[in-house]
N, C-alpha and C positions, 0 to 999 in steps of 0.2 A: 597399287595401280597409279600410274601417272595421271595428272589432272586431264590432259588432252585425250586420254584413253577411256575416260569414264563413259559408260554407255548411257545414252539418253533415250528412254523408251516413250512411245506415244501413250498419253494418258489424258484424263479429263482436263488436266491443267494445260496440256499441249493443245487440245481442241479449243480451249478458251483463248489461248494465244492466237491460234489460226483465225478464229472469229474476230478477235480484236484487230489483228493485222489487216484482214480483209475489209473491215469497216473503216480502218484508217486510210487504206488506198482508195476506197470509194470517195472519201472526202479530199484527198490530195491529188493523186495522179488523175483520178476520174474527173475531178473538178477542172483541172488544167486542160483536159480533153475538150472542154466546152468553150475554149477561148475563141473559137470562130464566131460564136454568137456575140461575144463582146466586141470583137473587131468590127463586125458589121454595124453594131449599135453605135460604137464610138465614132465611126466614120460619118455618121449622119447626125450626131448630137454633140457631145462635149468636145470631141477632137475633129470636128468637120473640116477645120483648116489644115489638118495634117494629112500627109499622104498615107496610102494603105501600107506601104513598106515601113513607114515610120511607126505606125500603130502596131505593126507586126512585131516590132522590137520589144513590146511589152511582154508578149508571150514568149519570145526568144530569151528574154532576160530571166523570167521565172524558171524556164527550163534549164538555163545555165546554172543558176544557183541551186536548183533542185538536185542536179547531178554532181556539180563540183563539190558541194559541201558534204557529199556522201562519204568521202574518204575520212573527213574529220568525225562525222557522227558515228561511222562504223567503228573507228578506233576508240571513241569515247564509250561506246557500248561495251567493248571488250574490257575497258578499264573500270567503269563506274556502274555498269548495269543499265537497265532500260527506264527506270522510273523517272529520273531527272530529265532525260531527253524527251520522254513522252509528254511530260507536263509542259516543258518549254516549247516544244514544237506545236502542241495542241493549242495552247493559249496564244502563241504567236500567230498561228494560222487564222484563228477566229478574229484576233485583233486586226490583222492585215485586211481581212474581208470587210470588217466594220469601217476601217479607215478608208478603204476604197469607195465606200458609199458617200464620203465627203469630198472626194477628189473632183477637181474641175480643170486643172491644167495638166499638160503632158508629164511634166517632171513629178507631179504628185502621184499620178498613176504609176509612173516608173518606180518610184520609191515604195509605194504600198503594194500594188499588184505585181510588180516585177521583183524587186530586191527582197523586201520583207516577207512576202508570201513564199517565194522560192526557198529562202533560207529556213523559214519556219517549217515548211513541209518536209524539207530534207532532214531536219532534226528528228522528226517522228517517223518518217516513211522507212528509211533504210535500216534503222535499228529494229523496227518491228519485223521487217523481212528477215534480218539475220537471226532474230529471236526464234522465228519459226524453224530455221535451220538448226539452232541449238537444241530444240526440243525433239526434232524428228530427223532421223538419219536414214532409215531403211526405205521410207516412202517419201523422200525429201522433194523429188520433182513434182509429184502430184500435190503435195502440200503447198509448195510455192505457186503452183498453177491455181489452186483454189484461192489463195491470197490475192494473186494478181488479177484473178477474175473480178474481184471487187472493183478494181479500177475500170474494167470494161463495163461493168454494171453502172458505174458512175458516168462513164462516157455516153451511155444510153439515156440515163435518167436526168442528169444535170442539164444538158442542153434543152430538153423539153420543159423542165421546170422553169429555167431562166427565161426561155423564149415566151412562155405563157405569162409570166410575171411582168416582163418588160412591156409586153403588148397591152397589159391592163392599164388603162389611163388612171385608175384610182390607186395604183400602187407606185409606178414609176421606178426609176433606177435606184434611188437611195434606199427605198424600202425593199426593193428586190435583193440588194446586197445584205441588208440587215436580216431578212428572212433566211437567206442562205446561211448567214452566221448562226442564226437560231437553230436551224436544222443540223448544222455541224456540231453544235454544243453537246447534245446527248450522245452523238456518235463518238466524239473524241473522249467524252467521259467514260464510255465503255472501253475504248482503247486503252486509256490510262489504267483502268481497273484490271484489264487483261494483261498488261505489260509486266510479266513476271518471268524471271529467269528460271531454268531448271534448278531444283533444290541443291544439287551438288555444285552447280556453277554459281548460284546465289551465295552459297557459303564461302566459295572462293573469293568472290568480289568483296563480300563484307569483311573477310579476313584481310584482304589487301587494303581496304579503306582504314580498318582498325590499325593495321601495322603502320600506316602513315602517321597516325595520331600518337601511338604509344611506344613505338619501337625506339630503343635508345642505341641500338647497335647499328651504326651507319653502314657497316660492311655487309650486314645481312640484307638491308634494304637495297643497297647497290647491287647485290647478287640477284635479287628478285627482278630489279629493273633490267639488269643485263640479260637475264634469261628471257624476259618479254621482248627485248630488243632483238635478241638472236632469233627468236621465233618469227618476228616480223621480217627480218632480213632474209631468212630462209624462204619465207613465202614469196617475196619479191624476186628471188633468184630462180624460181621455178619457170622454165620456158613455157609451160602450158598456161600459166597465168599471164605472162607477158603477151603471148600470142592471142589469148582470149581478149585481153584489153584492146589490143590493136584491131582485132576483128570487129569488136563492137564499136570502136571509134569510127571505122570505115563504114560499117553498116548503118549507123545512125545518121550519116550524111543524107541519106535518101529514104530511110524507112518511114518517116512520118509524113512525107509529101502527100500520099493519098489520103491520109487522115485529115489534112488541112485543105486540100484542093479538089476533092470530089464534088463538093457543092458548087464551086465556081465552074468546074468542067461541065456539070449538068446544065448550068445556066447558059454557058456558051453554046451547047448543043440544042438549046431551045426546049429542054425538058421542063415540065411543070415545076414552078418554084417550090411548091410544097414537097415534091419528091426529092428535089435537090437538097433540101434541108434534112430529110430523113436518111440520106445516104451516109451521113456521119453516124447516125444511130445504127445503121445496118453494119457498117464497118466495125463499130465497137461491140454490137451484139454478137456478130460472128467471132470476134476476138475473144469474147467470154468463153466460148466453147474451145477456141484455139489455145487457150491458156490452161485448160483442165485436161482435155483428152491427150495431147502430146505428153503431158506430165505423167499420165498413167502408163503410156507406152514407154516413156524414157526410163522409168524405174526398172523396166524389164529388159530393154534393148540398149540402154546406154544414153546418158544425157547429152554427151557431145554428138553422138550419132544422130539423135533426133533433132538437135539444134541445127546441125548441118543441113539436114533434109528440109526443115522448116524455112531456113534462110534461102536455100536454093529455090524452093517452090515460090516464095515471096518474090524473089528476083525475076523469075520467069513470068509470074502474073503481072508484075509491075511493067515489064516490057510490052505486055499486051494491052495496056491501058487505052491507047488511042484507037484500038480496033473496036472499041465499044461504040455502037451507033444507035442503040435503042434504049428505052427505059428499062425493059426487062434485062437486057444484057448488062447494063450498068449495075442493076441490083445484084445480079449473079456475080459480077466481077468484084463488087464491093464486099460481098460476103466471103468470096474466095480469098481475097487479099487480107481481110480482117482475120480469118481463121489462120492463115499461114503466118502472118506477122505476130499474132497472139502467141504462137509457139516460141518465137524468138524471145519475146519479152519475158516469158515465164522461165524458159530453159536457160537463159543466160545466167540467172541467179543460181539455178541448180548446178550449172557448170562451175561457177565461182566457188560454191560451197564444196564441190567435189575435190578441188585442189587445195582446200584449206584444212586446218585442224580445228577442233572445237573452239579453242581459245583465240584463233585468228579469223574466225568466221566473219565477224563484223568488218574487219579490215579488208578481207578478200571481196566481199560483196560491195563494200564501199569503193574499193579500188576499181572494180569493173564498171560500176555505175559512174564513178568519177571520170573514167576515161572517155565517156561519151558526152561530157558536158559541152565541150566546144563544138563538136559536130552536131549535137542536138540543137544548139543555139543557132549555128550557121545554117541549118537545114531550112529554117523559115525564110530568111531573106534571100538565100540562094534560089529556093524554089520560086519565090515571087519574081525575082529578076529573070529567071529562065522563061516563065510563062509570059511575062510582059514583053520580052524582047524576041523570043524564039518560038513561043507556043507550047502546047502541051506535049508534043512529041519529044521535045528536048527534055522536059521534066520526066517523062516516062523513061527515056534512055538513061538519064542521070540516076533516077531512083533504082532502076533495074541493075545498072552497072555497079553501084555502091553495094547492093545486096549480094551480087555474084562475087565481087571481090572479097567481101566479108566471108562468103562461103569458103573460098580458097584458104583464107587465113584460119578459119575455124577447123578446116581439114588438117592444116599444119599443126594446130594445137592438139588435135586428136592423135595425130601420128607420133608426136613426141612422147605420148603416154603409152602407145602400143601401135606397132606397125602391122599387127595381124589384121587382115581385112575384116574378119567376122568377130573381132573382139568386142565385148561390151564395155564401152568407154563413156 
Protein backbone atom coordinates (compact mmCIF):
# COMPACT_ATOMS: atom_id res chain seq x y z
CA UNK A 1 0.00 0.00 0.00
CA UNK A 2 1.37 3.45 -0.95
CA UNK A 3 2.18 5.78 1.89
CA UNK A 4 -0.43 8.35 0.87
CA UNK A 5 -3.11 5.64 0.88
CA UNK A 6 -2.54 4.44 4.45
CA UNK A 7 -5.91 4.66 6.22
CA UNK A 8 -5.94 6.83 9.34
CA UNK A 9 -8.66 5.86 11.79
CA UNK A 10 -10.06 7.90 14.66
CA UNK A 11 -8.61 6.66 17.95
CA UNK A 12 -7.88 7.88 21.50
CA UNK A 13 -4.64 9.24 20.09
CA UNK A 14 -6.63 11.20 17.50
CA UNK A 15 -8.91 12.66 20.18
CA UNK A 16 -5.83 13.69 22.13
CA UNK A 17 -4.60 15.58 19.07
CA UNK A 18 -8.01 17.24 18.62
CA UNK A 19 -7.98 18.40 22.25
CA UNK A 20 -4.41 19.66 21.98
CA UNK A 21 -5.12 21.52 18.73
CA UNK A 22 -8.26 23.12 20.19
CA UNK A 23 -6.29 24.26 23.24
CA UNK A 24 -3.63 25.63 20.90
CA UNK A 25 -6.11 27.73 18.92
CA UNK A 26 -7.63 29.00 22.17
CA UNK A 27 -4.23 30.54 22.95
CA UNK A 28 -3.33 31.71 19.43
CA UNK A 29 -6.19 32.79 17.17
CA UNK A 30 -8.49 33.20 20.18
CA UNK A 31 -5.99 35.56 21.80
CA UNK A 32 -5.61 37.60 18.60
CA UNK A 33 -9.39 38.05 18.57
CA UNK A 34 -8.99 40.16 21.72
CA UNK A 35 -6.83 42.78 20.02
CA UNK A 36 -9.64 45.33 20.16
CA UNK A 37 -9.12 45.52 23.94
CA UNK A 38 -5.43 46.31 23.46
CA UNK A 39 -6.12 48.90 20.78
CA UNK A 40 -8.45 50.81 23.09
CA UNK A 41 -5.97 50.56 25.99
CA UNK A 42 -2.91 51.60 23.96
CA UNK A 43 -4.77 54.60 22.55
CA UNK A 44 -5.18 56.07 26.04
CA UNK A 45 -1.91 54.87 27.61
CA UNK A 46 1.44 53.83 26.10
CA UNK A 47 0.62 54.88 22.52
CA UNK A 48 -1.63 57.87 23.24
CA UNK A 49 0.33 60.00 20.76
CA UNK A 50 -0.28 57.54 17.92
CA UNK A 51 -3.42 57.47 15.76
CA UNK A 52 -5.97 54.67 15.89
CA UNK A 53 -5.00 53.56 12.38
CA UNK A 54 -1.33 53.37 13.40
CA UNK A 55 -2.13 51.26 16.45
CA UNK A 56 -4.31 49.01 14.29
CA UNK A 57 -1.20 48.01 12.35
CA UNK A 58 -0.06 46.01 15.40
CA UNK A 59 -3.00 43.64 14.99
CA UNK A 60 -2.65 43.70 11.21
CA UNK A 61 1.03 42.73 11.41
CA UNK A 62 0.37 39.78 13.71
CA UNK A 63 -2.36 38.57 11.33
CA UNK A 64 0.01 38.95 8.36
CA UNK A 65 2.66 36.73 9.91
CA UNK A 66 0.13 34.28 11.36
CA UNK A 67 -1.20 33.52 7.89
CA UNK A 68 1.87 34.08 5.69
CA UNK A 69 4.19 31.76 7.63
CA UNK A 70 1.56 28.99 7.40
CA UNK A 71 2.96 27.81 4.03
CA UNK A 72 6.38 27.25 5.61
CA UNK A 73 5.10 25.67 8.82
CA UNK A 74 2.74 23.38 6.89
CA UNK A 75 5.55 22.16 4.65
CA UNK A 76 7.84 21.66 7.67
CA UNK A 77 5.16 19.48 9.28
CA UNK A 78 5.11 17.21 6.23
CA UNK A 79 8.91 16.91 6.36
CA UNK A 80 9.81 16.80 10.07
CA UNK A 81 6.65 16.03 12.03
CA UNK A 82 4.89 18.14 14.69
CA UNK A 83 7.13 18.04 17.77
CA UNK A 84 9.77 20.59 16.77
CA UNK A 85 7.19 23.09 15.49
CA UNK A 86 4.96 22.74 18.55
CA UNK A 87 7.86 23.45 20.93
CA UNK A 88 9.21 26.38 18.90
CA UNK A 89 5.79 27.96 18.40
CA UNK A 90 4.67 27.51 22.01
CA UNK A 91 7.86 28.90 23.56
CA UNK A 92 7.95 31.75 21.03
CA UNK A 93 4.34 32.75 21.75
CA UNK A 94 4.85 32.83 25.53
CA UNK A 95 8.13 34.74 25.10
CA UNK A 96 6.41 37.30 22.82
CA UNK A 97 3.63 37.87 25.36
CA UNK A 98 6.16 38.32 28.16
CA UNK A 99 8.22 40.76 26.08
CA UNK A 100 5.09 42.75 25.27
CA UNK A 101 4.71 43.43 28.99
CA UNK A 102 8.01 45.38 28.85
CA UNK A 103 7.19 47.43 25.74
CA UNK A 104 6.77 51.20 25.87
CA UNK A 105 7.39 52.43 22.31
CA UNK A 106 5.49 51.67 19.10
CA UNK A 107 8.40 49.86 17.44
CA UNK A 108 8.77 47.63 20.50
CA UNK A 109 5.10 46.65 20.37
CA UNK A 110 5.44 46.06 16.61
CA UNK A 111 8.35 43.67 17.08
CA UNK A 112 6.92 41.78 20.08
CA UNK A 113 3.13 41.78 19.63
CA UNK A 114 3.24 42.05 15.85
CA UNK A 115 6.15 40.17 14.28
CA UNK A 116 7.33 37.71 16.95
CA UNK A 117 3.84 36.83 18.18
CA UNK A 118 2.50 36.28 14.65
CA UNK A 119 5.42 34.10 13.55
CA UNK A 120 5.39 32.00 16.73
CA UNK A 121 1.65 31.42 16.60
CA UNK A 122 1.88 30.37 12.97
CA UNK A 123 4.55 27.76 13.77
CA UNK A 124 2.22 25.93 16.17
CA UNK A 125 -1.29 26.73 14.87
CA UNK A 126 -1.32 25.40 11.30
CA UNK A 127 0.69 22.22 11.95
CA UNK A 128 -1.75 21.30 14.72
CA UNK A 129 -4.68 21.83 12.35
CA UNK A 130 -3.03 19.71 9.66
CA UNK A 131 -2.24 17.07 12.27
CA UNK A 132 -5.96 16.68 12.97
CA UNK A 133 -6.53 16.12 9.25
CA UNK A 134 -3.85 13.42 9.22
CA UNK A 135 -5.53 11.53 12.06
CA UNK A 136 -9.13 11.85 10.84
CA UNK A 137 -10.43 11.46 7.30
CA UNK A 138 -14.07 10.35 7.37
CA UNK A 139 -15.32 13.00 9.84
CA UNK A 140 -12.69 15.59 9.02
CA UNK A 141 -14.99 18.63 8.73
CA UNK A 142 -16.52 18.21 12.18
CA UNK A 143 -13.07 17.51 13.65
CA UNK A 144 -11.75 20.75 12.15
CA UNK A 145 -14.83 22.55 13.47
CA UNK A 146 -14.23 21.31 17.01
CA UNK A 147 -10.62 22.46 16.85
CA UNK A 148 -11.46 25.88 15.46
CA UNK A 149 -14.19 26.26 18.07
CA UNK A 150 -11.30 26.63 20.50
CA UNK A 151 -10.41 29.95 18.87
CA UNK A 152 -14.02 31.12 19.25
CA UNK A 153 -13.94 30.18 22.91
CA UNK A 154 -10.75 32.17 23.24
CA UNK A 155 -12.42 35.10 21.49
CA UNK A 156 -15.08 35.05 24.21
CA UNK A 157 -12.88 34.46 27.26
CA UNK A 158 -9.67 36.38 26.55
CA UNK A 159 -11.30 39.83 26.08
CA UNK A 160 -13.15 39.45 29.39
CA UNK A 161 -10.03 38.30 31.26
CA UNK A 162 -7.80 41.01 29.80
CA UNK A 163 -10.38 43.77 30.32
CA UNK A 164 -10.89 42.84 33.99
CA UNK A 165 -7.12 42.64 34.62
CA UNK A 166 -6.34 45.94 32.89
CA UNK A 167 -9.03 47.76 34.88
CA UNK A 168 -7.64 46.45 38.17
CA UNK A 169 -5.32 49.20 39.51
CA UNK A 170 -3.35 46.65 41.54
CA UNK A 171 -2.38 44.66 38.46
CA UNK A 172 -1.77 47.02 35.54
CA UNK A 173 -0.59 46.28 32.01
CA UNK A 174 2.73 44.58 32.77
CA UNK A 175 1.30 41.99 35.11
CA UNK A 176 -1.75 41.53 32.89
CA UNK A 177 0.51 40.33 30.09
CA UNK A 178 2.54 38.16 32.44
CA UNK A 179 -0.61 36.54 33.81
CA UNK A 180 -1.69 35.88 30.21
CA UNK A 181 1.66 34.17 29.63
CA UNK A 182 1.28 32.09 32.79
CA UNK A 183 -2.20 30.97 31.68
CA UNK A 184 -0.87 30.00 28.25
CA UNK A 185 2.02 27.95 29.65
CA UNK A 186 0.08 24.84 30.81
CA UNK A 187 -2.17 25.10 27.74
CA UNK A 188 0.80 24.95 25.38
CA UNK A 189 2.41 22.22 27.49
CA UNK A 190 -0.66 20.08 26.81
CA UNK A 191 -0.50 20.99 23.10
CA UNK A 192 3.13 19.86 22.89
CA UNK A 193 2.28 16.61 24.67
CA UNK A 194 -0.62 15.98 22.26
CA UNK A 195 1.36 16.80 19.09
CA UNK A 196 1.81 13.26 17.79
CA UNK A 197 1.59 12.08 14.21
CA UNK A 198 -0.36 8.92 13.29
CA UNK A 199 1.85 5.87 13.86
CA UNK A 200 2.27 5.08 10.17
CA UNK A 201 3.06 8.70 9.35
CA UNK A 202 5.43 9.05 12.30
CA UNK A 203 7.38 6.02 11.11
CA UNK A 204 7.59 7.56 7.66
CA UNK A 205 8.92 10.87 9.02
CA UNK A 206 11.44 9.15 11.31
CA UNK A 207 12.61 7.05 8.39
CA UNK A 208 13.09 10.16 6.30
CA UNK A 209 15.12 11.88 9.03
CA UNK A 210 17.22 8.74 9.53
CA UNK A 211 17.89 8.50 5.83
CA UNK A 212 19.25 12.03 5.80
CA UNK A 213 21.78 11.01 8.41
CA UNK A 214 22.87 7.54 7.29
CA UNK A 215 22.15 7.01 3.64
CA UNK A 216 25.21 6.84 1.44
CA UNK A 217 23.45 6.41 -1.85
CA UNK A 218 22.79 9.97 -3.06
CA UNK A 219 20.69 8.70 -5.95
CA UNK A 220 18.19 7.10 -3.57
CA UNK A 221 17.95 10.28 -1.50
CA UNK A 222 17.46 12.38 -4.61
CA UNK A 223 14.72 9.99 -5.72
CA UNK A 224 12.85 10.49 -2.43
CA UNK A 225 13.19 14.29 -2.69
CA UNK A 226 12.03 14.21 -6.30
CA UNK A 227 8.94 12.21 -5.34
CA UNK A 228 8.10 14.71 -2.59
CA UNK A 229 8.58 17.62 -4.98
CA UNK A 230 6.40 15.95 -7.61
CA UNK A 231 3.60 15.52 -5.08
CA UNK A 232 3.80 19.18 -4.11
CA UNK A 233 3.76 20.32 -7.74
CA UNK A 234 0.77 18.08 -8.47
CA UNK A 235 -1.06 19.66 -5.54
CA UNK A 236 -0.46 23.22 -6.77
CA UNK A 237 -1.59 22.29 -10.27
CA UNK A 238 -5.07 21.35 -9.05
CA UNK A 239 -7.58 24.03 -10.18
CA UNK A 240 -9.68 23.39 -7.08
CA UNK A 241 -6.81 24.42 -4.77
CA UNK A 242 -5.98 27.51 -6.82
CA UNK A 243 -9.59 28.69 -6.87
CA UNK A 244 -9.97 27.92 -3.14
CA UNK A 245 -6.91 30.05 -2.37
CA UNK A 246 -8.24 32.91 -4.52
CA UNK A 247 -11.70 32.65 -2.94
CA UNK A 248 -10.30 32.86 0.59
CA UNK A 249 -8.00 35.74 -0.42
CA UNK A 250 -11.01 37.79 -1.57
CA UNK A 251 -13.23 36.70 1.32
CA UNK A 252 -10.74 37.76 3.99
CA UNK A 253 -10.71 41.36 2.74
CA UNK A 254 -14.00 41.99 4.53
CA UNK A 255 -14.77 38.96 6.69
CA UNK A 256 -13.21 40.26 9.93
CA UNK A 257 -14.64 43.80 9.72
CA UNK A 258 -17.67 42.99 11.94
CA UNK A 259 -15.36 41.27 14.45
CA UNK A 260 -13.34 44.46 14.90
CA UNK A 261 -15.96 47.20 14.45
CA UNK A 262 -19.22 46.09 16.08
CA UNK A 263 -18.09 47.75 19.33
CA UNK A 264 -17.45 51.12 17.69
CA UNK A 265 -20.71 50.81 15.71
CA UNK A 266 -22.60 50.31 18.97
CA UNK A 267 -20.90 53.40 20.42
CA UNK A 268 -21.85 55.49 17.39
CA UNK A 269 -25.49 54.42 17.78
CA UNK A 270 -25.43 55.48 21.42
CA UNK A 271 -25.90 51.98 22.82
CA UNK A 272 -24.61 51.30 26.36
CA UNK A 273 -20.81 50.98 26.40
CA UNK A 274 -21.01 47.73 28.38
CA UNK A 275 -23.18 46.17 25.67
CA UNK A 276 -20.85 47.42 22.94
CA UNK A 277 -17.97 45.60 24.60
CA UNK A 278 -19.90 42.33 24.76
CA UNK A 279 -20.84 42.39 21.06
CA UNK A 280 -17.37 40.95 20.36
CA UNK A 281 -18.11 38.09 22.75
CA UNK A 282 -21.51 37.57 21.09
CA UNK A 283 -19.90 37.30 17.65
CA UNK A 284 -17.26 34.88 18.90
CA UNK A 285 -19.74 32.92 21.01
CA UNK A 286 -22.03 32.36 18.02
CA UNK A 287 -18.97 31.55 15.91
CA UNK A 288 -18.24 28.70 18.35
CA UNK A 289 -21.42 26.92 17.25
CA UNK A 290 -20.90 28.05 13.65
CA UNK A 291 -17.63 26.16 13.52
CA UNK A 292 -19.01 22.87 14.82
CA UNK A 293 -22.54 22.48 13.41
CA UNK A 294 -21.68 23.22 9.73
CA UNK A 295 -18.84 20.70 10.04
CA UNK A 296 -21.30 18.00 11.08
CA UNK A 297 -23.50 18.83 8.09
CA UNK A 298 -20.52 19.14 5.71
CA UNK A 299 -19.35 15.59 6.33
CA UNK A 300 -22.72 14.42 4.99
CA UNK A 301 -23.55 16.97 2.28
CA UNK A 302 -20.13 18.13 1.10
CA UNK A 303 -17.49 20.47 2.46
CA UNK A 304 -17.40 22.83 -0.52
CA UNK A 305 -21.22 22.89 -0.68
CA UNK A 306 -21.53 23.97 2.95
CA UNK A 307 -18.65 26.45 2.73
CA UNK A 308 -20.38 28.13 -0.23
CA UNK A 309 -23.62 28.39 1.76
CA UNK A 310 -21.86 29.80 4.85
CA UNK A 311 -20.03 32.44 2.79
CA UNK A 312 -23.22 33.45 0.97
CA UNK A 313 -25.15 33.84 4.24
CA UNK A 314 -22.30 35.83 5.82
CA UNK A 315 -22.27 38.19 2.82
CA UNK A 316 -26.02 38.81 2.98
CA UNK A 317 -25.89 39.40 6.75
CA UNK A 318 -22.95 41.83 6.36
CA UNK A 319 -24.96 43.87 3.84
CA UNK A 320 -27.70 44.26 6.46
CA UNK A 321 -25.33 45.70 9.09
CA UNK A 322 -26.48 49.33 8.98
CA UNK A 323 -30.15 48.32 9.17
CA UNK A 324 -29.55 47.52 12.85
CA UNK A 325 -31.11 50.30 14.91
CA UNK A 326 -31.59 48.82 18.40
CA UNK A 327 -29.67 46.94 21.08
CA UNK A 328 -31.71 43.77 20.57
CA UNK A 329 -31.27 43.92 16.79
CA UNK A 330 -27.50 44.35 17.12
CA UNK A 331 -27.34 41.34 19.43
CA UNK A 332 -29.25 39.18 16.94
CA UNK A 333 -27.21 40.48 14.01
CA UNK A 334 -23.91 39.82 15.81
CA UNK A 335 -24.97 36.26 16.64
CA UNK A 336 -26.13 35.61 13.05
CA UNK A 337 -22.91 36.92 11.53
CA UNK A 338 -20.76 35.07 14.04
CA UNK A 339 -22.51 31.79 13.22
CA UNK A 340 -22.22 32.21 9.44
CA UNK A 341 -18.60 33.38 9.46
CA UNK A 342 -17.68 30.55 11.84
CA UNK A 343 -18.66 28.09 9.13
CA UNK A 344 -16.24 29.74 6.69
CA UNK A 345 -13.33 29.57 9.12
CA UNK A 346 -13.77 25.88 9.88
CA UNK A 347 -14.79 24.63 6.44
CA UNK A 348 -11.97 26.32 4.52
CA UNK A 349 -9.50 23.99 6.24
CA UNK A 350 -11.70 20.96 5.54
CA UNK A 351 -11.92 22.01 1.87
CA UNK A 352 -8.12 22.32 1.70
CA UNK A 353 -7.72 18.87 3.24
CA UNK A 354 -10.16 17.42 0.71
CA UNK A 355 -8.02 18.34 -2.30
CA UNK A 356 -4.76 17.09 -0.70
CA UNK A 357 -3.21 13.71 -0.06
CA UNK A 358 -2.15 12.65 3.42
CA UNK A 359 1.49 13.54 2.76
CA UNK A 360 0.66 17.02 1.38
CA UNK A 361 -2.00 17.89 3.93
CA UNK A 362 0.16 20.37 5.82
CA UNK A 363 1.19 22.09 2.60
CA UNK A 364 -2.42 22.35 1.39
CA UNK A 365 -3.75 23.86 4.62
CA UNK A 366 -0.72 26.13 4.85
CA UNK A 367 -1.21 27.32 1.27
CA UNK A 368 -4.88 28.18 1.73
CA UNK A 369 -4.13 29.96 5.01
CA UNK A 370 -1.12 31.71 3.50
CA UNK A 371 -3.21 33.00 0.60
CA UNK A 372 -5.22 35.06 3.08
CA UNK A 373 -2.22 36.78 4.68
CA UNK A 374 -2.23 40.05 2.75
CA UNK A 375 -6.01 40.44 2.64
CA UNK A 376 -6.36 39.66 6.36
CA UNK A 377 -3.73 42.30 7.12
CA UNK A 378 -5.26 44.85 4.74
CA UNK A 379 -8.73 44.32 6.21
CA UNK A 380 -7.94 46.27 9.38
CA UNK A 381 -6.63 49.55 7.88
CA UNK A 382 -9.09 49.46 4.97
CA UNK A 383 -12.02 49.05 7.36
CA UNK A 384 -10.78 51.89 9.53
CA UNK A 385 -10.33 54.21 6.55
CA UNK A 386 -13.81 53.43 5.22
CA UNK A 387 -15.47 54.14 8.58
CA UNK A 388 -13.50 57.34 9.10
CA UNK A 389 -14.15 58.77 5.64
CA UNK A 390 -17.48 57.31 4.51
CA UNK A 391 -19.23 55.79 7.52
CA UNK A 392 -20.43 52.31 8.38
CA UNK A 393 -22.58 51.88 5.27
CA UNK A 394 -19.43 51.78 3.14
CA UNK A 395 -17.90 49.19 5.48
CA UNK A 396 -21.06 47.09 5.31
CA UNK A 397 -21.03 47.18 1.49
CA UNK A 398 -17.30 46.41 1.34
CA UNK A 399 -17.57 43.47 3.72
CA UNK A 400 -20.65 42.04 2.02
CA UNK A 401 -19.21 42.46 -1.49
CA UNK A 402 -15.96 40.64 -0.64
CA UNK A 403 -17.91 37.75 0.88
CA UNK A 404 -20.27 37.46 -2.10
CA UNK A 405 -17.39 37.56 -4.58
CA UNK A 406 -15.66 34.88 -2.53
CA UNK A 407 -18.87 32.83 -2.80
CA UNK A 408 -18.69 32.94 -6.60
CA UNK A 409 -15.07 31.79 -6.59
CA UNK A 410 -15.87 28.98 -4.14
CA UNK A 411 -18.66 27.88 -6.47
CA UNK A 412 -16.11 27.76 -9.30
CA UNK A 413 -13.79 25.63 -7.14
CA UNK A 414 -16.68 23.28 -6.48
CA UNK A 415 -17.68 23.03 -10.15
CA UNK A 416 -14.19 22.07 -11.35
CA UNK A 417 -14.51 18.99 -9.13
CA UNK A 418 -18.06 18.08 -10.18
CA UNK A 419 -20.59 19.84 -12.39
CA UNK A 420 -23.47 17.78 -11.04
CA UNK A 421 -25.81 20.09 -9.13
CA UNK A 422 -26.57 17.69 -6.26
CA UNK A 423 -23.13 16.10 -6.01
CA UNK A 424 -21.55 15.87 -2.55
CA UNK A 425 -18.34 17.89 -2.94
